C-alpha positions as a printed NumPy array, in Angstrom:
array([[-65.794, -56.908, -67.781],
       [-65.352, -57.045, -64.446],
       [-65.094, -53.389, -62.805],
       [-60.773, -53.012, -62.206],
       [-62.097, -48.883, -63.514],
       [-63.773, -48.387, -59.825],
       [-60.684, -48.865, -57.823],
       [-59.252, -46.128, -60.208],
       [-62.695, -43.686, -59.876],
       [-62.584, -44.232, -56.363],
       [-58.408, -43.595, -55.731],
       [-58.29 , -41.222, -58.057],
       [-61.315, -39.616, -56.637],
       [-60.565, -39.351, -52.871],
       [-56.833, -37.62 , -53.735],
       [-58.323, -35.929, -57.298],
       [-54.666, -36.595, -58.357],
       [-54.65 , -39.124, -61.593],
       [-50.714, -39.58 , -62.251],
       [-48.691, -40.383, -58.435],
       [-49.68 , -44.029, -58.858],
       [-48.709, -46.881, -60.02 ],
       [-50.901, -47.863, -62.093],
       [-51.728, -46.415, -65.023],
       [-54.904, -44.095, -64.411],
       [-54.911, -42.55 , -67.832],
       [-55.975, -45.948, -69.922],
       [-58.812, -48.156, -69.109],
       [-57.48 , -50.624, -66.814],
       [-60.649, -53.143, -67.226],
       [-59.668, -53.435, -70.743],
       [-55.412, -53.614, -70.128],
       [-56.282, -56.685, -67.735],
       [-58.554, -58.234, -70.411],
       [-55.935, -57.578, -73.255],
       [-53.403, -59.527, -70.595],
       [-55.49 , -61.86 , -69.8  ],
       [-55.81 , -62.886, -73.698],
       [-52.012, -62.812, -74.519],
       [-51.884, -65.545, -71.209],
       [-53.601, -67.128, -72.977],
       [-52.075, -66.901, -76.288],
       [-48.913, -68.37 , -74.726],
       [-51.434, -70.761, -72.942],
       [-52.402, -72.659, -76.308],
       [-49.01 , -72.482, -77.609],
       [-47.724, -74.291, -74.69 ],
       [-50.372, -77.381, -74.102],
       [-49.813, -77.452, -78.445],
       [-45.952, -77.628, -78.194],
       [-46.477, -80.33 , -75.53 ],
       [-49.117, -82.463, -77.229],
       [-46.605, -82.558, -80.384],
       [-43.934, -82.936, -78.142],
       [-41.699, -80.691, -79.352],
       [-39.858, -79.329, -76.643],
       [-37.616, -76.396, -77.794],
       [-41.357, -75.083, -78.445],
       [-42.586, -75.451, -75.181],
       [-39.755, -74.286, -74.019],
       [-40.209, -71.135, -75.378],
       [-43.666, -71.018, -74.523],
       [-43.005, -71.533, -70.972],
       [-40.798, -68.509, -70.778],
       [-43.358, -66.466, -72.682],
       [-45.868, -67.502, -70.331],
       [-44.012, -67.043, -67.861],
       [-43.958, -63.291, -69.264],
       [-47.596, -62.699, -69.268],
       [-47.871, -64.324, -66.101],
       [-45.68 , -62.008, -64.324],
       [-47.499, -58.712, -66.131],
       [-50.757, -60.006, -65.018],
       [-49.129, -60.398, -61.175],
       [-47.857, -56.813, -62.179],
       [-50.714, -55.209, -62.506],
       [-52.055, -56.423, -59.729],
       [-49.264, -55.312, -57.674],
       [-49.491, -52.201, -58.857],
       [-53.207, -51.891, -58.395],
       [-52.7  , -53.259, -54.47 ],
       [-49.394, -50.994, -53.671],
       [-51.535, -47.87 , -55.419],
       [-54.616, -48.456, -52.556],
       [-51.989, -49.226, -49.658],
       [-50.403, -45.92 , -50.421],
       [-54.067, -44.311, -50.271],
       [-54.748, -46.003, -46.639],
       [-51.406, -44.901, -45.865],
       [-51.704, -41.284, -47.035],
       [-55.128, -41.24 , -45.85 ],
       [-55.125, -42.723, -42.532],
       [-55.821, -39.596, -40.225],
       [-58.518, -37.912, -42.497],
       [-60.494, -41.949, -43.332],
       [-62.719, -42.927, -39.7  ],
       [-61.328, -45.87 , -37.811],
       [-62.903, -48.95 , -38.178],
       [-64.726, -50.909, -35.23 ],
       [-63.829, -53.715, -33.288],
       [-66.753, -56.385, -34.915],
       [-67.376, -54.536, -37.839],
       [-69.852, -56.27 , -40.689],
       [-70.876, -54.021, -43.739],
       [-74.104, -53.122, -43.075],
       [-77.086, -55.225, -44.852],
       [-78.203, -52.246, -47.676],
       [-75.123, -53.494, -49.24 ],
       [-76.131, -56.894, -50.081],
       [-72.446, -57.625, -49.525],
       [-71.898, -61.928, -48.939],
       [-68.214, -62.05 , -47.239],
       [-66.389, -64.469, -49.88 ],
       [-66.395, -67.919, -48.501],
       [-62.196, -69.436, -47.846],
       [-60.323, -71.695, -50.573]])
């Protein structure tokens, strides 16, 4: 899908640890994200359909289930962010300092994303 597994590979590669993380690094993260997004789409479709039919009870149920799936997606990324923080903190003394005004070198072909 989008390569979320790369973060697992880097975190585990730098630490050798596969178990002490908030995220489940034993599973395929790309597949897990795709499943979470698919489940969210199902709930959003139910929400749209129930609103179009003016079925407020079904819409309320759909809102509740949508909220739950949104939290699943949010927690997925929150756990990865926490894992990244943990690595940066635990390896602080081992990683080089980032110089001020540092730019990613040209060979990476990195284009700074534009703000929204």
